[in-house]
Biopython code that builds the backbone (N, CA, C, O; Angstrom):
import numpy as np
from Bio.PDB.StructureBuilder import StructureBuilder

atoms = [
    (1, "MET", "N", (-22.816, 3.445, 9.790)),
    (1, "MET", "CA", (-23.025, 2.238, 9.172)),
    (1, "MET", "C", (-22.967, 1.686, 7.689)),
    (1, "MET", "O", (-23.172, 0.502, 7.421)),
    (2, "ALA", "N", (-22.703, 2.544, 6.863)),
    (2, "ALA", "CA", (-22.389, 2.984, 5.615)),
    (2, "ALA", "C", (-21.326, 1.797, 4.868)),
    (2, "ALA", "O", (-21.330, 0.967, 3.959)),
    (3, "VAL", "N", (-20.349, 2.406, 6.038)),
    (3, "VAL", "CA", (-19.121, 1.811, 5.050)),
    (3, "VAL", "C", (-18.282, 0.601, 5.755)),
    (3, "VAL", "O", (-17.059, 0.711, 5.841)),
    (4, "PRO", "N", (-19.027, -0.685, 6.314)),
    (4, "PRO", "CA", (-18.204, -1.356, 7.144)),
    (4, "PRO", "C", (-19.211, -2.598, 6.117)),
    (4, "PRO", "O", (-19.023, -3.775, 5.809)),
    (5, "VAL", "N", (-20.514, -1.402, 5.781)),
    (5, "VAL", "CA", (-21.417, -2.272, 4.778)),
    (5, "VAL", "C", (-21.238, -2.513, 3.171)),
    (5, "VAL", "O", (-21.727, -3.311, 2.372)),
    (6, "VAL", "N", (-20.323, -1.461, 3.085)),
    (6, "VAL", "CA", (-19.690, -1.591, 1.623)),
    (6, "VAL", "C", (-18.609, -2.229, 1.109)),
    (6, "VAL", "O", (-18.324, -2.732, 0.022)),
    (7, "LEU", "N", (-17.773, -1.998, 2.758)),
    (7, "LEU", "CA", (-15.716, -2.810, 2.622)),
    (7, "LEU", "C", (-16.713, -4.453, 3.036)),
    (7, "LEU", "O", (-16.342, -5.482, 2.470)),
    (8, "LEU", "N", (-17.922, -4.514, 4.023)),
    (8, "LEU", "CA", (-18.464, -6.244, 3.172)),
    (8, "LEU", "C", (-18.535, -6.162, 1.965)),
    (8, "LEU", "O", (-17.604, -6.403, 1.195)),
    (9, "TYR", "N", (-19.810, -5.760, 1.611)),
    (9, "TYR", "CA", (-20.057, -5.998, 0.064)),
    (9, "TYR", "C", (-18.502, -6.247, -0.856)),
    (9, "TYR", "O", (-18.110, -7.210, -1.515)),
    (10, "VAL", "N", (-18.052, -5.289, -0.633)),
    (10, "VAL", "CA", (-16.677, -5.768, -2.100)),
    (10, "VAL", "C", (-15.900, -7.058, -1.560)),
    (10, "VAL", "O", (-15.623, -7.979, -2.329)),
    (11, "LEU", "N", (-15.515, -7.088, -0.015)),
    (11, "LEU", "CA", (-14.585, -8.794, 0.356)),
    (11, "LEU", "C", (-15.573, -9.523, -0.606)),
    (11, "LEU", "O", (-15.153, -10.002, -1.660)),
    (12, "LYS", "N", (-16.420, -9.579, -0.375)),
    (12, "LYS", "CA", (-17.244, -10.467, -0.620)),
    (12, "LYS", "C", (-17.633, -10.843, -1.776)),
    (12, "LYS", "O", (-17.495, -11.999, -2.177)),
    (13, "ARG", "N", (-18.111, -10.006, -2.376)),
    (13, "ARG", "CA", (-18.222, -9.754, -4.528)),
    (13, "ARG", "C", (-17.295, -10.159, -4.786)),
    (13, "ARG", "O", (-17.445, -11.215, -5.401)),
    (14, "PHE", "N", (-15.457, -9.655, -4.534)),
    (14, "PHE", "CA", (-14.458, -10.246, -5.162)),
    (14, "PHE", "C", (-13.289, -10.946, -4.760)),
    (14, "PHE", "O", (-12.132, -10.883, -5.175)),
    (15, "GLY", "N", (-13.930, -11.762, -3.690)),
    (15, "GLY", "CA", (-13.204, -12.695, -3.228)),
    (15, "GLY", "C", (-11.836, -12.244, -2.407)),
    (15, "GLY", "O", (-10.801, -12.901, -2.296)),
    (16, "LEU", "N", (-12.155, -10.823, -1.817)),
    (16, "LEU", "CA", (-11.030, -10.348, -0.654)),
    (16, "LEU", "C", (-10.916, -11.361, -0.008)),
    (16, "LEU", "O", (-11.447, -12.449, -0.230)),
    (17, "GLU", "N", (-9.696, -10.847, 1.455)),
    (17, "GLU", "CA", (-9.744, -11.253, 2.265)),
    (17, "GLU", "C", (-9.472, -9.951, 3.138)),
    (17, "GLU", "O", (-9.345, -8.854, 2.593)),
    (18, "TYR", "N", (-9.395, -10.103, 4.396)),
    (18, "TYR", "CA", (-9.055, -9.240, 5.189)),
    (18, "TYR", "C", (-7.785, -9.366, 6.608)),
    (18, "TYR", "O", (-8.067, -9.761, 7.739)),
    (19, "ARG", "N", (-6.692, -9.010, 6.240)),
    (19, "ARG", "CA", (-5.746, -9.495, 7.589)),
    (19, "ARG", "C", (-4.692, -8.222, 7.637)),
    (19, "ARG", "O", (-4.018, -7.437, 6.970)),
    (20, "ARG", "N", (-5.092, -8.646, 8.965)),
    (20, "ARG", "CA", (-3.864, -7.113, 10.321)),
    (20, "ARG", "C", (-2.964, -7.166, 9.831)),
    (20, "ARG", "O", (-2.321, -7.988, 9.177)),
    (21, "ILE", "N", (-2.816, -5.407, 10.438)),
    (21, "ILE", "CA", (-0.979, -5.787, 10.636)),
    (21, "ILE", "C", (-0.743, -5.521, 11.654)),
    (21, "ILE", "O", (-1.344, -4.793, 12.444)),
    (22, "ASP", "N", (0.145, -6.074, 11.747)),
    (22, "ASP", "CA", (0.410, -6.073, 13.498)),
    (22, "ASP", "C", (2.365, -5.127, 13.407)),
    (22, "ASP", "O", (3.258, -5.201, 12.562)),
    (23, "GLY", "N", (2.238, -4.288, 14.842)),
    (23, "GLY", "CA", (3.622, -3.476, 14.756)),
    (23, "GLY", "C", (3.603, -2.284, 14.971)),
    (23, "GLY", "O", (2.604, -1.568, 14.906)),
    (24, "ARG", "N", (4.809, -1.920, 15.275)),
    (24, "ARG", "CA", (4.765, -0.494, 15.625)),
    (24, "ARG", "C", (6.712, 0.251, 15.154)),
    (24, "ARG", "O", (7.822, -0.054, 15.592)),
    (25, "GLY", "N", (6.390, 0.967, 14.418)),
    (25, "GLY", "CA", (7.489, 1.553, 13.417)),
    (25, "GLY", "C", (7.823, 2.289, 14.778)),
    (25, "GLY", "O", (7.158, 2.404, 15.808)),
    (26, "ASN", "N", (9.552, 2.921, 14.301)),
    (26, "ASN", "CA", (9.722, 3.786, 15.080)),
    (26, "ASN", "C", (10.633, 5.003, 14.395)),
    (26, "ASN", "O", (11.636, 4.598, 13.807)),
    (27, "ILE", "N", (10.375, 6.671, 14.396)),
    (27, "ILE", "CA", (10.899, 7.210, 13.150)),
    (27, "ILE", "C", (11.568, 8.343, 13.981)),
    (27, "ILE", "O", (10.784, 9.207, 14.372)),
    (28, "TYR", "N", (12.498, 8.450, 14.222)),
    (28, "TYR", "CA", (13.246, 9.282, 15.005)),
    (28, "TYR", "C", (13.138, 10.415, 14.284)),
    (28, "TYR", "O", (12.758, 10.082, 13.162)),
    (29, "PRO", "N", (13.347, 12.177, 14.386)),
    (29, "PRO", "CA", (12.781, 11.969, 16.492)),
    (29, "PRO", "C", (11.577, 12.061, 16.695)),
    (29, "PRO", "O", (11.316, 12.746, 17.685)),
    (30, "LEU", "N", (10.186, 11.399, 15.832)),
    (30, "LEU", "CA", (9.485, 11.537, 15.952)),
    (30, "LEU", "C", (8.617, 11.201, 16.926)),
    (30, "LEU", "O", (7.926, 11.928, 17.640)),
    (31, "GLY", "N", (8.810, 8.971, 16.849)),
    (31, "GLY", "CA", (8.566, 8.526, 18.354)),
    (31, "GLY", "C", (8.128, 7.387, 16.989)),
    (31, "GLY", "O", (8.518, 7.239, 15.831)),
    (32, "ASP", "N", (6.857, 6.567, 18.095)),
    (32, "ASP", "CA", (6.455, 5.304, 17.721)),
    (32, "ASP", "C", (5.081, 5.629, 17.074)),
    (32, "ASP", "O", (4.244, 6.419, 17.512)),
    (33, "PHE", "N", (4.986, 4.701, 15.693)),
    (33, "PHE", "CA", (3.709, 4.836, 14.742)),
    (33, "PHE", "C", (3.125, 3.691, 14.417)),
    (33, "PHE", "O", (3.879, 2.800, 14.024)),
    (34, "TYR", "N", (1.852, 3.443, 14.480)),
    (34, "TYR", "CA", (1.535, 2.623, 13.936)),
    (34, "TYR", "C", (2.389, 1.975, 12.776)),
    (34, "TYR", "O", (2.895, 2.891, 12.129)),
    (35, "LEU", "N", (2.779, 0.601, 12.212)),
    (35, "LEU", "CA", (3.775, 0.334, 11.407)),
    (35, "LEU", "C", (3.822, 0.854, 9.764)),
    (35, "LEU", "O", (4.701, 1.131, 8.948)),
    (36, "PRO", "N", (2.333, 0.812, 9.800)),
    (36, "PRO", "CA", (1.729, 0.992, 7.695)),
    (36, "PRO", "C", (2.298, 2.770, 8.002)),
    (36, "PRO", "O", (2.990, 3.328, 7.150)),
    (37, "LEU", "N", (1.906, 3.462, 9.253)),
    (37, "LEU", "CA", (2.092, 5.030, 8.575)),
    (37, "LEU", "C", (3.774, 4.991, 8.963)),
    (37, "LEU", "O", (4.374, 4.735, 7.919)),
    (38, "ALA", "N", (4.452, 5.109, 9.772)),
    (38, "ALA", "CA", (6.355, 4.382, 10.085)),
    (38, "ALA", "C", (6.632, 3.676, 8.518)),
    (38, "ALA", "O", (7.599, 4.008, 7.832)),
    (39, "ILE", "N", (5.840, 2.875, 8.175)),
    (39, "ILE", "CA", (6.496, 2.608, 6.753)),
    (39, "ILE", "C", (6.486, 3.602, 5.463)),
    (39, "ILE", "O", (7.448, 3.650, 4.696)),
    (40, "ALA", "N", (5.235, 4.442, 5.280)),
    (40, "ALA", "CA", (4.499, 5.327, 4.442)),
    (40, "ALA", "C", (5.598, 6.822, 4.464)),
    (40, "ALA", "O", (5.770, 7.629, 3.551)),
    (41, "ILE", "N", (6.220, 6.806, 5.855)),
    (41, "ILE", "CA", (7.070, 8.016, 6.364)),
    (41, "ILE", "C", (7.978, 7.896, 5.879)),
    (41, "ILE", "O", (8.529, 8.987, 5.733)),
    (42, "GLU", "N", (8.599, 6.985, 5.443)),
    (42, "GLU", "CA", (10.275, 6.252, 5.504)),
    (42, "GLU", "C", (9.870, 6.178, 3.935)),
    (42, "GLU", "O", (10.742, 6.214, 3.067)),
    (43, "LEU", "N", (8.620, 6.083, 3.657)),
    (43, "LEU", "CA", (8.665, 5.609, 1.422)),
    (43, "LEU", "C", (8.220, 6.647, 1.000)),
    (43, "LEU", "O", (7.433, 6.312, 0.115)),
    (44, "SER", "N", (8.238, 8.395, 1.132)),
    (44, "SER", "CA", (8.500, 9.544, 1.069)),
    (44, "SER", "C", (8.934, 10.001, 1.033)),
    (44, "SER", "O", (8.698, 11.204, 0.919)),
    (45, "SER", "N", (10.638, 9.155, 1.133)),
    (45, "SER", "CA", (11.776, 10.050, 0.745)),
    (45, "SER", "C", (12.347, 9.131, -0.577)),
    (45, "SER", "O", (13.273, 9.583, -1.250)),
    (46, "LYS", "N", (11.862, 8.086, -0.834)),
    (46, "LYS", "CA", (12.580, 6.908, -2.308)),
    (46, "LYS", "C", (11.112, 7.460, -2.875)),
    (46, "LYS", "O", (11.471, 8.429, -3.545)),
    (47, "VAL", "N", (10.110, 7.411, -2.950)),
    (47, "VAL", "CA", (8.628, 8.035, -4.141)),
    (47, "VAL", "C", (7.601, 9.012, -3.870)),
    (47, "VAL", "O", (6.888, 9.284, -2.903)),
    (48, "ARG", "N", (7.764, 9.464, -5.076)),
    (48, "ARG", "CA", (7.297, 10.799, -4.830)),
    (48, "ARG", "C", (5.768, 10.650, -5.256)),
    (48, "ARG", "O", (5.523, 11.012, -6.407)),
    (49, "LEU", "N", (4.677, 10.158, -4.476)),
    (49, "LEU", "CA", (3.943, 10.039, -4.208)),
    (49, "LEU", "C", (3.104, 10.912, -2.745)),
    (49, "LEU", "O", (3.335, 11.300, -1.600)),
    (50, "LYS", "N", (1.702, 10.834, -4.087)),
    (50, "LYS", "CA", (0.174, 11.388, -2.431)),
    (50, "LYS", "C", (0.441, 10.577, -1.083)),
    (50, "LYS", "O", (0.758, 9.449, -0.706)),
    (51, "THR", "N", (0.190, 11.562, -0.697)),
    (51, "THR", "CA", (-0.471, 10.511, 0.598)),
    (51, "THR", "C", (-1.416, 9.120, 1.176)),
    (51, "THR", "O", (-1.067, 8.213, 1.931)),
    (52, "LEU", "N", (-2.607, 9.344, 0.554)),
    (52, "LEU", "CA", (-3.172, 7.820, 0.476)),
    (52, "LEU", "C", (-1.957, 6.744, -1.177)),
    (52, "LEU", "O", (-1.614, 5.612, -0.836)),
    (53, "ASP", "N", (-1.697, 6.994, -1.998)),
    (53, "ASP", "CA", (-1.067, 5.911, -2.708)),
    (53, "ASP", "C", (0.414, 5.490, -1.780)),
    (53, "ASP", "O", (1.064, 4.450, -1.887)),
    (54, "LEU", "N", (0.650, 6.525, -0.972)),
    (54, "LEU", "CA", (2.408, 6.023, -0.278)),
    (54, "LEU", "C", (1.520, 5.608, 0.863)),
    (54, "LEU", "O", (2.192, 5.901, 1.851)),
    (55, "LEU", "N", (0.118, 4.967, 1.379)),
    (55, "LEU", "CA", (-0.069, 4.394, 2.143)),
    (55, "LEU", "C", (-0.727, 3.069, 1.954)),
    (55, "LEU", "O", (-0.981, 2.290, 2.872)),
    (56, "HIS", "N", (-1.014, 2.850, 0.535)),
    (56, "HIS", "CA", (-0.935, 1.713, -0.478)),
    (56, "HIS", "C", (0.301, 1.031, -0.618)),
    (56, "HIS", "O", (0.376, -0.178, -0.841)),
    (57, "LEU", "N", (1.127, 1.679, -0.510)),
    (57, "LEU", "CA", (2.868, 0.708, -0.127)),
    (57, "LEU", "C", (2.350, 0.462, 0.754)),
    (57, "LEU", "O", (1.429, -0.322, 0.528)),
    (58, "ALA", "N", (2.497, 0.859, 2.189)),
    (58, "ALA", "CA", (2.621, 0.762, 2.914)),
    (58, "ALA", "C", (2.541, -0.686, 3.607)),
    (58, "ALA", "O", (3.331, -1.468, 4.138)),
    (59, "TYR", "N", (1.200, -0.628, 3.328)),
    (59, "TYR", "CA", (0.217, -1.749, 4.204)),
    (59, "TYR", "C", (1.014, -3.326, 3.040)),
    (59, "TYR", "O", (1.194, -4.517, 3.292)),
    (60, "ILE", "N", (1.263, -2.519, 1.874)),
    (60, "ILE", "CA", (2.124, -3.883, 0.564)),
    (60, "ILE", "C", (3.171, -4.156, 1.692)),
    (60, "ILE", "O", (3.476, -5.305, 2.013)),
    (61, "ALA", "N", (3.778, -2.893, 2.356)),
    (61, "ALA", "CA", (5.389, -3.193, 2.493)),
    (61, "ALA", "C", (4.892, -3.620, 4.082)),
    (61, "ALA", "O", (5.844, -4.008, 4.759)),
    (62, "ALA", "N", (3.778, -3.620, 4.686)),
    (62, "ALA", "CA", (3.730, -4.049, 5.826)),
    (62, "ALA", "C", (3.158, -6.193, 5.959)),
    (62, "ALA", "O", (3.541, -7.200, 6.553)),
    (63, "LEU", "N", (2.382, -5.903, 5.246)),
    (63, "LEU", "CA", (2.080, -7.314, 4.426)),
    (63, "LEU", "C", (3.062, -7.807, 4.283)),
    (63, "LEU", "O", (3.290, -8.758, 5.031)),
    (64, "LYS", "N", (3.815, -7.532, 3.562)),
    (64, "LYS", "CA", (5.119, -8.734, 3.489)),
    (64, "LYS", "C", (5.915, -9.061, 4.064)),
    (64, "LYS", "O", (6.462, -10.159, 3.955)),
    (65, "GLU", "N", (6.393, -7.574, 5.383)),
    (65, "GLU", "CA", (7.254, -8.684, 6.276)),
    (65, "GLU", "C", (6.883, -9.145, 6.976)),
    (65, "GLU", "O", (7.632, -9.618, 7.831)),
    (66, "GLN", "N", (4.754, -9.391, 7.111)),
    (66, "GLN", "CA", (4.070, -10.238, 7.842)),
    (66, "GLN", "C", (3.699, -12.025, 7.422)),
    (66, "GLN", "O", (2.990, -12.938, 7.844)),
    (67, "GLY", "N", (4.998, -11.687, 6.000)),
    (67, "GLY", "CA", (4.661, -13.161, 5.831)),
    (67, "GLY", "C", (3.658, -12.657, 4.248)),
    (67, "GLY", "O", (4.060, -13.326, 3.297)),
    (68, "GLU", "N", (2.884, -11.987, 3.975)),
    (68, "GLU", "CA", (2.313, -12.511, 3.332)),
    (68, "GLU", "C", (3.117, -12.059, 1.740)),
    (68, "GLU", "O", (4.166, -11.446, 1.541)),
    (69, "GLU", "N", (2.157, -12.634, 0.816)),
    (69, "GLU", "CA", (2.575, -13.144, -0.830)),
    (69, "GLU", "C", (2.270, -11.922, -1.633)),
    (69, "GLU", "O", (1.805, -12.156, -2.748)),
    (70, "VAL", "N", (2.462, -10.446, -1.248)),
    (70, "VAL", "CA", (1.684, -9.969, -2.354)),
    (70, "VAL", "C", (3.232, -9.999, -3.461)),
    (70, "VAL", "O", (4.439, -10.139, -3.262)),
    (71, "HIS", "N", (2.272, -9.762, -4.754)),
    (71, "HIS", "CA", (3.103, -9.654, -5.951)),
    (71, "HIS", "C", (2.725, -8.340, -7.356)),
    (71, "HIS", "O", (3.552, -7.819, -8.105)),
    (72, "LYS", "N", (1.463, -8.149, -7.322)),
    (72, "LYS", "CA", (1.245, -6.479, -7.783)),
    (72, "LYS", "C", (0.096, -5.995, -7.390)),
    (72, "LYS", "O", (-0.859, -6.597, -6.899)),
    (73, "LEU", "N", (0.309, -4.141, -7.781)),
    (73, "LEU", "CA", (-0.540, -3.816, -7.222)),
    (73, "LEU", "C", (-1.144, -3.033, -9.067)),
    (73, "LEU", "O", (-0.672, -2.376, -9.995)),
    (74, "VAL", "N", (-2.561, -3.754, -8.617)),
    (74, "VAL", "CA", (-3.068, -3.114, -9.680)),
    (74, "VAL", "C", (-4.616, -1.611, -9.223)),
    (74, "VAL", "O", (-5.277, -1.570, -8.186)),
    (75, "THR", "N", (-4.686, -0.877, -10.138)),
    (75, "THR", "CA", (-4.636, 1.081, -9.675)),
    (75, "THR", "C", (-5.545, 1.356, -11.074)),
    (75, "THR", "O", (-5.512, 0.797, -12.171)),
    (76, "VAL", "N", (-6.396, 2.495, -10.536)),
    (76, "VAL", "CA", (-5.979, 3.193, -11.937)),
    (76, "VAL", "C", (-6.090, 4.685, -11.323)),
    (76, "VAL", "O", (-6.729, 5.720, -11.513)),
    (77, "ASP", "N", (-5.248, 4.257, -10.612)),
    (77, "ASP", "CA", (-4.369, 5.708, -10.162)),
    (77, "ASP", "C", (-2.931, 5.997, -11.059)),
    (77, "ASP", "O", (-1.893, 5.552, -10.568)),
    (78, "GLU", "N", (-2.867, 6.591, -12.114)),
    (78, "GLU", "CA", (-2.042, 7.311, -13.042)),
    (78, "GLU", "C", (-0.288, 7.153, -12.858)),
    (78, "GLU", "O", (0.735, 6.729, -13.395)),
    (79, "ASP", "N", (-0.730, 7.711, -11.903)),
    (79, "ASP", "CA", (0.626, 8.524, -10.575)),
    (79, "ASP", "C", (1.542, 7.494, -9.952)),
    (79, "ASP", "O", (2.333, 7.951, -9.127)),
    (80, "PHE", "N", (1.607, 5.770, -10.261)),
    (80, "PHE", "CA", (1.829, 5.164, -9.761)),
    (80, "PHE", "C", (2.994, 4.815, -11.193)),
    (80, "PHE", "O", (3.781, 3.875, -11.301)),
    (81, "LYS", "N", (2.762, 5.793, -12.019)),
    (81, "LYS", "CA", (3.674, 4.809, -13.770)),
    (81, "LYS", "C", (5.221, 5.577, -13.722)),
    (81, "LYS", "O", (6.198, 5.139, -14.328)),
    (82, "GLY", "N", (5.226, 7.038, -12.716)),
    (82, "GLY", "CA", (5.933, 8.066, -12.876)),
    (82, "GLY", "C", (7.386, 7.381, -11.818)),
    (82, "GLY", "O", (8.596, 7.358, -12.045)),
    (83, "GLU", "N", (6.459, 6.829, -10.491)),
    (83, "GLU", "CA", (7.125, 5.817, -9.485)),
    (83, "GLU", "C", (7.064, 4.543, -9.776)),
    (83, "GLU", "O", (6.893, 3.827, -8.789)),
    (84, "GLU", "N", (7.192, 3.678, -11.401)),
    (84, "GLU", "CA", (6.826, 2.582, -11.112)),
    (84, "GLU", "C", (8.415, 1.755, -11.220)),
    (84, "GLU", "O", (8.298, 0.540, -11.383)),
    (85, "GLU", "N", (9.277, 2.068, -11.176)),
    (85, "GLU", "CA", (10.803, 1.523, -11.867)),
    (85, "GLU", "C", (11.516, 1.719, -9.810)),
    (85, "GLU", "O", (12.303, 0.899, -9.336)),
    (86, "ALA", "N", (11.189, 2.452, -9.327)),
    (86, "ALA", "CA", (11.553, 3.017, -7.606)),
    (86, "ALA", "C", (10.614, 1.894, -7.049)),
    (86, "ALA", "O", (11.201, 1.093, -6.322)),
    (87, "ILE", "N", (9.250, 1.665, -7.244)),
    (87, "ILE", "CA", (8.610, 0.468, -6.392)),
    (87, "ILE", "C", (8.966, -0.882, -6.505)),
    (87, "ILE", "O", (9.196, -1.723, -5.636)),
    (88, "LYS", "N", (8.974, -0.967, -8.233)),
    (88, "LYS", "CA", (9.652, -2.450, -8.050)),
    (88, "LYS", "C", (11.103, -2.794, -7.193)),
    (88, "LYS", "O", (11.051, -3.501, -6.187)),
    (89, "HIS", "N", (12.049, -2.380, -7.556)),
    (89, "HIS", "CA", (12.990, -2.411, -6.876)),
    (89, "HIS", "C", (12.298, -2.058, -5.409)),
    (89, "HIS", "O", (11.944, -3.184, -5.060)),
    (90, "GLY", "N", (11.989, -1.367, -4.591)),
    (90, "GLY", "CA", (12.263, -1.351, -2.829)),
    (90, "GLY", "C", (11.323, -2.049, -2.669)),
    (90, "GLY", "O", (11.486, -2.734, -1.660)),
    (91, "LEU", "N", (9.890, -2.338, -3.426)),
    (91, "LEU", "CA", (8.950, -3.723, -3.091)),
    (91, "LEU", "C", (8.939, -5.108, -3.510)),
    (91, "LEU", "O", (8.415, -6.073, -2.955)),
    (92, "LYS", "N", (9.459, -5.058, -4.348)),
    (92, "LYS", "CA", (9.641, -5.894, -5.829)),
    (92, "LYS", "C", (8.092, -6.772, -5.772)),
    (92, "LYS", "O", (7.859, -7.938, -5.456)),
    (93, "ILE", "N", (7.137, -5.602, -6.244)),
    (93, "ILE", "CA", (6.250, -5.914, -6.802)),
    (93, "ILE", "C", (5.903, -5.132, -8.171)),
    (93, "ILE", "O", (6.746, -4.243, -8.299)),
    (94, "GLN", "N", (5.474, -5.126, -8.673)),
    (94, "GLN", "CA", (4.418, -5.279, -10.003)),
    (94, "GLN", "C", (3.369, -4.287, -10.305)),
    (94, "GLN", "O", (2.333, -4.772, -9.851)),
    (95, "ILE", "N", (3.059, -2.895, -10.957)),
    (95, "ILE", "CA", (2.556, -1.918, -10.659)),
    (95, "ILE", "C", (1.291, -1.955, -12.387)),
    (95, "ILE", "O", (1.758, -1.602, -13.470)),
    (96, "LYS", "N", (0.307, -2.265, -12.301)),
    (96, "LYS", "CA", (0.075, -2.714, -13.407)),
    (96, "LYS", "C", (-1.643, -1.300, -13.044)),
    (96, "LYS", "O", (-2.460, -1.134, -12.139)),
    (97, "THR", "N", (-1.327, -0.629, -14.455)),
    (97, "THR", "CA", (-2.496, 0.414, -14.119)),
    (97, "THR", "C", (-3.385, -0.494, -15.191)),
    (97, "THR", "O", (-3.210, -1.358, -16.050)),
    (98, "ILE", "N", (-5.092, 0.728, -14.202)),
    (98, "ILE", "CA", (-6.264, -0.705, -16.007)),
    (98, "ILE", "C", (-7.123, 1.236, -15.942)),
    (98, "ILE", "O", (-7.143, 2.339, -15.398)),
    (99, "GLY", "N", (-7.220, 1.078, -16.128)),
    (99, "GLY", "CA", (-8.643, 2.174, -16.869)),
    (99, "GLY", "C", (-8.191, 3.323, -18.332)),
    (99, "GLY", "O", (-7.223, 3.036, -19.036)),
    (100, "ASN", "N", (-8.701, 4.083, -18.499)),
    (100, "ASN", "CA", (-8.212, 4.813, -19.171)),
    (100, "ASN", "C", (-6.743, 5.201, -19.968)),
    (100, "ASN", "O", (-6.116, 6.259, -20.025)),
    (101, "GLN", "N", (-6.553, 4.185, -20.408)),
    (101, "GLN", "CA", (-4.975, 4.653, -21.159)),
    (101, "GLN", "C", (-4.562, 5.773, -22.026)),
    (101, "GLN", "O", (-5.078, 6.069, -23.103)),
    (102, "SER", "N", (-3.844, 6.203, -21.601)),
    (102, "SER", "CA", (-3.943, 7.189, -23.048)),
    (102, "SER", "C", (-2.325, 7.127, -23.523)),
    (102, "SER", "O", (-1.957, 7.718, -24.538)),
]
sb = StructureBuilder()
sb.init_structure("model")
sb.init_model(0)
sb.init_chain("A")
sb.init_seg("    ")
for serial, (resi, resn, name, xyz) in enumerate(atoms, 1):
    if name == "N":
        sb.init_residue(resn, " ", resi, " ")
    sb.init_atom(name, np.array(xyz, "f"), 0.0, 1.0, " ", f" {name:<3s}", serial, name[0])
structure = sb.get_structure()
């Protein structure tokens, strides 16, 4: 029960809104997947990021496919820096890295 409480707090604290992702994607020969997972699998051949990072990008892509306007990903994960150009080109979003800048 602690996780939903924390998520609700974060949503309210930062004025965020939950958006549902609808749809399925087919990955041949693996079959039918929840859309963000299918997109993450597809992205894995285009950008060299860890699984959870790929899922962040996949959710952005899925939201954009549903008509949501997403222009920027703000992260503390510096792994995105190495793939910034590929992400800009493929998803048409900016990457903003915050926190410790070396």
